[in-house]
N, C-alpha and C positions, 0 to 999 in steps of 0.2 A: 503494499500499500504506499503511495507517495502522497505528501501534502501538497495540496494546490490552494491557489487563491482565485478569486472571481476573475482576475484578468486572463486566467488560462483558458477561459471559456468565451467563445464567440457566439453570441445570440443575434442573429438578425442585424449585424452591423452595429449592436450596442456594445458598450463597455460598461463594466460596473466599478471601474476605478475612478476615483474623485480627480477630475482635472481641473488645472488652473482656469478660473472663469472670472472675467473683468465685467464691469458695466460697459455698455456699448459708449456711454459718455466719454470714456477713456480714448476712443479713437475719433472724437468729432474733429471734423475738417481734414481727415485723412481718407483717401479712397480705399474702399475694400470690396472684396469679393466674397459673396456667401455662396457655400458650397453645401450645407447642410443645415436643416432646422429642427430642433427637438422643441415639442410642446408637451407639458404635463401639467398635471394639477396638484398642488401641494395639499398636505392634510388639512390644512385650513380652508381649501376650496378655492385658493388664488391660482389662475392660470399663469404659468411661467413659460417664457419663450428664451431659448438659448440659440444664437447663430454661430456657425463655425465659419471661419474665413481662410482662403487660401494663403493670405497673407499672416505673418507672425509679427506681433507688436510689442515692444519692450513696455511693460507696465509697472509703475510705481505708484499706485494708488494709496494715498494715506489721507483720509478725510479726519479721522479722529485719532487720538493717540491709541486707541485699542486696535485700530487698523494696521498697526505696524506688522508687515509680514503678511497681512490678509492676501495681497495679490501684487507680488513681485516678480519680475523676470518675464519670459517669453510667453505671449498668450495668444491663442487664436479662436478662444470662445468667449462670446459676449452675451450677457443678460441684455435682451431688447426690453428694457423697461420704461423708456419714454412712451406716454401714451399711443401717440400716433405710430411711432416705430413698431411697437408691440402689436398694434391692431393689424398693421400691414403684414408683419412676419407671421402671425399666428391664423391668418387666412388660410383655410384648408387647401384653396387652389393654388396658393403660393407655396404651400408646404409640398403638395403633390408635385408641382412643376419642378421644384428643387432636389427634393429625395428621391422622387420616383422616375421622373423624366429626365433626370441628369442635367438640367439646366442650371445656370448659375447667375447670380444677380450681381451687377457691378453697380456701385453707388457710394455715397458718403452722406453723412448727416452734419448739419451745422447748428449751433446754438443761436436763436435770434429771439429778439424781444416780442412780445405779443404786439400787433398791429393796433391802429386806432379803432378800427371796426371791432376786433375781439374785445378790447378794453371798454367800448361804449356798450356792449352786451353785458360784460361783466367787470365792474370797476376793480375789483380786487386783483386782476391780472395786470395793473398798472406796476411798471417796474420789475416785471417777472419776465423769465426767458422760457423757451421750449425749444425742442429738437424737431427739424423738419429734413426731410430728405433734400439734397442737393445733387444737380447733374454733375457726373464727371466728365470734364472736358478732355 
């Protein structure tokens, strides 16, 4: 009998090892190519979306002192947490196109302030920003 770990098993292209994953905000303003999308629901019922990219990015994310070491090094997996970005990548047609049809999505995101029309609808957005897709030239 030999001792094995979950990484010794391949089940439908899934790995059960914890992989370094950062927030997609870490690569704002940098072009990236999505080659795989994972969508799952947490125990609390929240839908989570992770995108994998062809590119590998250096990540040094430290928002709070307790985040030290949370995400350092080379990363090619990102939580798609900004609302509009998450909505796009969690769409079943998009997931099918990337994961099953083998297509890739070339894009980038940028952090922009809410525009006057959005602020007019909701004054609480004044001075705040959000992430939107930006064409890659």
